[in-house]
N, C-alpha and C positions, 0 to 999 in steps of 0.2 A: 464215616459215611453219612451223615447226616448232611455234613460240613460239603460232601463232596454232591450231595443231590443239590445244597443252594450252590455250587456254581455251575454244575449243568445248567441249573434254571436259569442263571444270569447270564452264562452266555449264549443260550437260546435265544435270550430277549434282546441281547445287541445284536445277535446276527439276523435278527423279525426286523429291528431296527436299519441294519443296513441296507435288504430286500428292498423297504418300502421306502427307503428314504433317498436310495442310490449313493449314501453318501456314508466314508468313514465313521462309525460312532467310536468316539474315546470315553472310554472310562476314567473317573476323577482319577489324579494320582492321591498316593499315601504322603500325609506328611513327612512316615519316615524315609522318605529319598528326597526330601526337596531342605533347604536351605533351614527351611524353621526345626528339623531337625537338630538339639542342640547335646545329644547324649551321645558318647561314647563312639556312636555309629550314623554322627552324624554327617550326610552329604559327602559320605566317602571319607573323611577325616579334613575336609574343607569347612566345616561351618561347626564342627564341635569346640564345647567350651571345656566339656569334665570327660575324664579318662577312667573313670570310674561309677558314673551316675549311667543307667543301662536305658533306664523309664524314659521313655520321649515325650508324653504328655507331660508330666508333672513341670515342666518350665512354665508351664501355661494352666493348665488346671490340676483337681484333684476330687476326689472322689469321696472324701468326706472332709468335715471339718474347714468349709474353704475361708481362708483369712478375709478374704472380699466378698461377701456374700450379696453384697449390694450393686457390684462392679456390673458394668453391664458389657458383661461377658461367661456362661455358664458353668457353676464350680469356680470363679478365678482364684487362681493359685501366688500370684505376685500383687509384688505392693505396686500401685497407681503413680499417677505424679501426685505431688503432693496440691492439696486443694488452691494452695497460693502461688505458685508455680507460672510465673509469668510466660507468656508466649506473645511473639509477635505476629499476625494473621493478614490472610492473603488481604487486599485494598487495591478497589481501582475506581476509577469515577464512576462506570458506570456499574460495577455492580456494587457501591455503596449505594449507589441510588437506587436499585432496585427491592434492596433487602430490608425487608422492615427492621431486623433487629440484628445489628452488624454482628458476628461471632467473636468476643473479643476472648476467650481461651477455647483449646480441644472439649467436646463433648462426647456423649457416647462411647460406642465402640472405637472413634479415633483414638479418645483417652486411652483405651486399654492396648489399643497398637502402637502409644508413644512411651507406653510403659518400657518399652526396649528402643523405639525408634526415634528418641529425642535426645539420648547418652545423658540422661541423669541418672539414672539405674544402673544397676549391676545387671548383667544379665543372667547371671547364674544367684541369684540375690529370687527364692519362693518362699510360700509358706511351711516347707520344710526345713530343715535344716540347712544351713548356707553352705555352698560348698568350697571347700579349705584346704589348701596342699594337693590339689587335683588337677590345676591345669597344665596346659602340654606346654607354655612355654611364655617368653615374656610379647610372641609375636599373636598370643591369643586373651588379651587383655579383658578384665572384668565387665567394663563395658566397653557400649559398640566404638570402635577406634571413631576420630573423630574425620579422618582422612572417607571413612567409606561413605560412599552412597547413598547404603542404607539410611545415614546418620542425617537424619534429616534436623537436626535439633531443634532448640527453642524458637527458632524465625522460622516460622514456616509463610511468610510473606514471597516467598519466590518456590511457594508450591499451589498445587490448585485449590480452588478454598474449598476449608468442608464445616461443618456443623452449621448449615445454614438450610433456613427451611425452603426445599426444593421449590415448594409452591408460591413462594415470593417471586422465584422468576418463570415458573413454566407459562407463564401468560406471554412471554416476549416471543415474538416469532420467530425467533433464532433456537429456541430451545424445544424439543418434543413434550408434552405434556404427559405428564404425572402418569395416566391412565394408560400412554400407550409406549412406556420405557417397558426394554424385554425382560423376561423375565432372569435372566444371569444378574440383571443391575436394580440391586434391593435399595430402598430408603430405608430408615428406619422406622420405629412405629409412630413415632412426631412429623414423620415427614424429610427429616432431616438430611441431608446426603453427608455421609460419614466414607472415611477410611472402605468400608465397606462395602460400596456400590461400585467399588471400579478393582478392588481388590480380597481373593476367597487365602485365607491364611493358613487353608488345610490342604490348599490344591496347588501346583505350581507347574500344570502341564502348559501355561502359554507361558509362561515366564513371568518373572518379576510378578508373584501370583493375583495375575487378573483374573478378571469373571468370563474374558472372553478370547481369542488371538486377536490383537489389534493390527493385526498385517504384514506377521510375522510369513514368510512363506516356508520357514523350516520347523512349525510347530504345528500341533495337529488344528482343524477348522478353517485352515487358510481359506480366502475369498477374494479369489484375485479381482471379483467385480468391484470387490468395495473395498474404498481406501480409509484407512483408522477404523474400522468399523466399532471399536469399544467409545470412540470420542462423539461418532456420529449415533452413538445411541443416545447421546442428550444432546448435542449440538448440531442443530440444521441450521446455518449461516445460507440467508438467501442467493443463491447462483452456484451453491458447490456441487457440480455434479461434475461426471465425467467427462464430460465436454470441454470443463477448466482445465486447463494446461498446469495448473496448481496442484489438483486432482491426483497427479502422478507419482509415481517414485514413492516418497514415505508419508505423502499426507497431510497429515498434522504437521505431523514430526519436521517437514522440512521448516520451517518457521517457531515452533512451539514446542516447549519442555514442561513437562508434568511436576517435574519437582528439581527443585535448584537452578531454577531459571536463573541465565545471568543478568536479562531485564525482568524485572518484579514484572511490572507493568504488563497487563495480558499476557507474560509468563512467555516474554521471547527468548529464542536463543542468543540475539545480540540485536544492537539497537538497529530500528526500524530499516535502516539504508543497509544497514550492514547482514541484518536479515534476506532483505531482496537479492541484494552481489550475492551471498554464499548461502546461506542453509545447509538444507542434507543434500544439495542438488547442484548446486554453483548456480541458479537458473538464471539469475541475471550479470552474475560477475564476469572476471577476464578468467576465471578457475578454468578444472576440466569439470566436465557436468558428471552430475552422479548417473552409473551407471542406468537405474532407472526410469533419468532423464532422458538418457538416448534414445529411449524406448520409443519416444514421444515422439518423434523428430517434426512429424508435419502437424504438432503445434509448436515449433518453434522454440524449442528447448537447448537444441545442439547447435554448436558454435562452430566452425573453424579454427583452425591456429594462426593461420599465416598474418603475416602486417603485410600490407600493401599501401600504398599510395594511391589517394584517388582523386580522382578529377570530376568534379561536379555536371551536371550540365546546365548551371547557372553560374561560373564562374569557377576560375581556378584554385584550388585547396592549397595551401602549400605543406599543413603539419600531418604528417604519417602516424595514424590510427590503425589498432588492428580489428582487422576484418576479419570480426567477431560473428556475421550474421544479426538477424533483428533481436538478441537478447541481451550483447552485451552493452548494461547502460553504466559500469563501471567505471571503464576504460575512457566512454564517452562523457563522464562527468570530471575525470579527474583532469582530463586534457583539452577539454573545451574551456576556452577562457571566458565565457558566461553564457551562465546556465541558474538553471534554479539550487540554489544551494541549502540541498539537503544534506542530512548529516550534524547540521550545527545546534541544534535545539537541545540543549543538555538536560531538559529536567524530563518527566516522564512525560509521553502523550496526551494532551485531551483530545479526545475525539470528538464530543460532545460541548465547544466550547461554542459560545452564541457568534452567528455569522452577520454581514461580513465580519472578519477578522480584525483588531483593533491594533496587534504587535506584530512587525512580523516573522512566519515561522513559515518552513514548507517542512513536509516529510511529503515522504513516495504516497502514503495510504492519503493523502490530503488530494489526491485527484485520482488514484485506483482504489479499489475496493479486492482484497488482494483473495477473498474468498467468490467473489463474482466475476473478477476480471477474466476474460477469454468466453465466458461462460455462453451456451448456446440458448439457454432458458428467454422466452419473449421479454422483450422490454418495451418501452414506452419511447414514442420521439424518434431521432434519429441520433443516437448515441453511438459511439462504438463500444464494440465487447471490451475495449480494456480500459471501459471508463463504465463501467454498467454499476449502479446501486452506488454514487457515491453523492452525498452533499453537495449543493449546490446553492445559489440564489437565483428566484425567479424575477422575470423586469417587470412583470404585473403585479406580483402580490410585494416586493420586494421581499419576501420571504423564503425560508430555508427549504427546500424541496429536495427530493431525489431528482437529482438532474438527468432534464431527458433531451438538453442541446450542449453542446461541450462549451460555450460560452459563460453558463449558469456554475458551470465549476470553475472557471477564471473568474469569477466576478467575485468568489467567495474572498479573495484578497485584491483584486482589481478593479471595487468599485466599495462604495460607499464613505462614512467622513472619515476613513483612515486610510484610504486609497493611496494619498501619497508617499507615506511609509515602506510600501511595498515597489517603488521605484529606486534604483540601484544605482542608474545611471542619469548622469547630467542630460535633461530633457530642454528641449529646443522654449527658448524665449518666446512662446506666444501671445498674440492680442486677447486670446480668450484661452487660456490657462483650464485647463481641468483633469484633474486627476481620475478622477473616478469614471471607468471607460462603460459603466454601463449609461450614464448621460454622455456621452460621445458617438454609441452607437443608437442612440433613441431614435425612434420612426420621426418623433418631431422634428426633428432637426432636419436643416434646410439641405446638405446634403452629408451622408455617410456611405463606411462600406457596408455591406448588405450582412452583419451579421446576425442581429436578433431581428432583421426584417429584412421583407423580398425586396429586391432592386426596383427603385421605381422607373432607371433609362430603359431603353431599348438593347444595351448592351453594344452596339457598333461601336466602342472603344475596344472592345476585347477579340482576343484572339477568335478565327471562324470556329473553334469546336467549340469554345466557352458561349457561344453567341446567345444559344436555346439554352442552353444547360445551367449555365453557372444564377444560378437565385439568387443563391446565398451562397457563404465563401464563412470557415471556420475563422475560430484562432489560427489554428495550428496549419494553416493553409500558407501563413505567413510565418509565425513562430515556431520552426522546428530546427531540427538538427541537419545543417550544412552535408551531415555523412548519410541522410535520413533516406528510403527508399522515394520518398515524397521529392527530394533533391535530386534525385537520381544517382545515388548511392546506396550502399548494403548495410543498414544500422539501421535501428529503431527510428520508428517516425512518431514524435513528439515533442514539445519543447521542453526539453530536456538538458541539453547544450549546444552549443554552437559557436565556432568561429567569428559570429558575427555580431554586432551588436546587438542589444535588443533581442536574442536567441532569433537573430534570421535565419531563412534557409538559404539564402544567398544575401549578393552586396544591396546596401541600400546608403550608399557615402553619405556619411553629413558635416560633411568640410567646414571647419571653422574663415566667416568670411576674410576675404583675405592670406588664406592657406598658403604653403609654398608650392610651387608649382599649377596654382591655376589663377591665371589670368586672362589667358583667351585659348579657345582650340580645343578644347576636351572632349577629344574623337573617342574617348574611350564611354564613352557614355551608355553604350548598348553594356560593359560588365562593371560600372561602378554604379547602374541603376537596375540591375539585372534580377533585383528581386520584383520591381514594376512590369517586366517585360516578360514574369511568366507566366502571367493574364492577360495583357494589355496587347496590341498590335502597335508593333515600335513604328511602322511603315503608318498607320494613323496618328499617331501623336504626333510622329515627329515631321512629317513629309506633307499627305494628304487632307487626314479628314478631321482633324480640329479644330473650331472653329476659330481659338486662343490665334487670330491670326492679325498682320496690317495689311490690307490690300492682297499681295502675292505672296508676301512672306508670313513665314509660320514661324509666333512668334514663341512656340516652345524650342525650334530650335534653334532662332535665336539666344532665348536665354541659357539655354542645357550648352549647347554644344558653342557658339561666338563668346557667351562672356562665364561661363562655368557658373551658372546658377545654379545651383543641385535644387533637385527636388524640392526637398523639404521648406525653402525658403518659401514656398508658398502657398503647400499643401499641406494639411493635417489630413495623415491617409486615417486617421480612425475614423474624424468625424468632427462637427465641431457644434458643440453643445448649443442648443436653442434655450437651455436654461443662465448661460452664460452669457446669451445677450445676442447669439447667433440670428442672421434675418434672411432670409433669400434674397435681398438684394445684395446686401454684402458678403456671402458666405456661401454661396452657392459653389458646385466643382470643388466642396473640399481646401475652399482658400481661404487660412487662416495662416497670415504673415509671421514668420520669425522677426521677432524685434531687430535680432541681430544684424540680421540684414538689409531688412526693411525700413529702418529707422533713425532718426539722430535726436538729437536736444530740441532740435526744430520741431523737427517731426515725430513726435513722438507713439502717434497709432495711425502704423499704416494701415490704408482703408482699399476695400474692393466694393466697383458697383458696375453690380449685374444691370444693363440697360433691357435696348429691344433682343429680342434671340439675335446669337452673333455675333454683339458686340458690346461693349463694356469699357470700364476704366480703372485705373490704379492709382492708388497718391500713395505716392513711396518715395524715399530717400534714392533709391537708384536712378532718379528718371529726373533730367534737369527740368526744374519748374516744380517737380514732385509728383502731376501729374502727365499721362501717359494715355492715351485713348485708344482702344482698336478696333475693329467692325470685318466683318469677313468681306 
């Protein structure tokens, strides 16, 4: 009768809680119905290791004479891993830098858990008599099977870190302060994070003995508005909110695995590029998206499966690619002859390397922050959503900053003393050669494309729609996929890969001097230099507007059409560095000759001299006598 009254009291509290909160309230499940019941009744026969032992708690606890009275668990009835048992603990560059004492072995409650889960001790060995002759068969071994997912082994380097002081990391803006952790997430008495912060060994109502539902719609307390609730109970990466497309579907488990991660550094499910291409949702790959990804079509995760040949508005493209919308980067990388070489870095990713980089390396996360990309959260500057919260190089301080402009991210590799290592193709042999792009875009230069500073001209050479609005341009206005939306296609924007050299979105021919078929009559110049004419007016440059004239003759047309001289032979499109010796008299109008076209042994340094406005002279090997003057 007393038990019945107690039952009624408990049920009354449950009903009252439901009425107050409006949500179903689930009582904790008993260990009896969980995989931790190793007795004869265990798990409906799925997890039992003994036919004759009917006691449930005895495998871990005993009411009297506990053999491990000092164990970090009450009345512990099992052996613990030996004091000298070696373990390989989790490491990463950022984790090691933040913890004051890096754990070398599990401690506290984690050591108790590992008395079963490291596979070194027999499951049926506890304080009382060792069970013998009572095994259900060879398929129920004494020790946890090596292939079992719950056998973590002694190599814990591919598992979420444990046995560290949470207070060491709690000051990080990407982690929740200790005092703000939810009640379900409990640290030990020394404020260390152990297995029991995430797992309750007696309650399996949420699966995997988790202390709260971590996004499983089939389990109690599921909240569809929060992705990976247990993970974000501690982790709060900047920009990680429901406005980010990466927040959808499996949440953190799109990319990460808490135990047995195939890539140990940062507990990734695959290498960085394959994580982005695949993941739980196949977000940026060629495969079929996960059903959860299809539910957020508005966030560009859904892709069609048809294949078609596309024609860019900037020139004919001859290759066929999978027409899979704005997210299929895997096909773009695999089919583009010119691309950023992601996926070639064999070692662990080091995200806190000194910038600018000293050695060639590129991964998706060098340009994208997977937590913040696509988020609507406010950011400074004019950075795109896809580039939010990414480190870059400031042109003002030369130091590492959260990039507020796209070019600052490009400067991570393409500026500094080692920028020459990041050029993968043969480059023009310029009179003033400069691989450091920060120097080429310097506002002090006599001429430059307006990437890092506003334009200085009135924009009269631009197409009409750009003359007032195009004050600055981005690197990706020229360096982009030929299949991108910016190029008139339906593929993803960005300098991922292209059919054209230097990852250009349209043709910009750079033929060698004397190349076959290029002598006179290059009437195909509009297609050959389609990149230039995406912004610049062809009629202005080639017919009426330019100051590059000799009387009535348009010298651009005479060079490019009549003599097949390519644009790059005279013009250096990024800019001409004043630090390399450029001057307003010799390097206006982006003039920086290619020696292959304009020099000979007898004239090794071709030059240009600006005279009065609308007049000047060139001293180059192309012209008889070397010097040629022009004037409007």
